[in-house]
Phi, psi and omega in degrees: 000138182276164174290340183290337174289343182262142178223160170263131185229154174235136180292135178281345177283298195250348181065029169288131175271155175220145166262107189251158176260149169261127174293166174308328184269002184094349182283155183280135181236119186278150183274001178266356181085154176073196182257346195232150164295158176300343173279356182098356183288144183228007170248143191219147178262130164288124172273154176228139183249135166225185187287342187259329190193164167237132184220160177276140178271171185279353178292135169257127180249145174241137184286150178247167175290148179275084189280000000 
């Protein structure tokens, strides 16, 4: 898997960041397994980095089961 398949996301509930993967179907796969952050959150903001800053995008992502 290339690094392009990995994205940084932040849980909307507890604001914990994760380096997640995008599955073949485009669903988010968390490194902690399952569909939730350990806090129970299932919605994540994708972080986008550029040379000047890191900011959250307006896209909300949901985790998928790690099949």
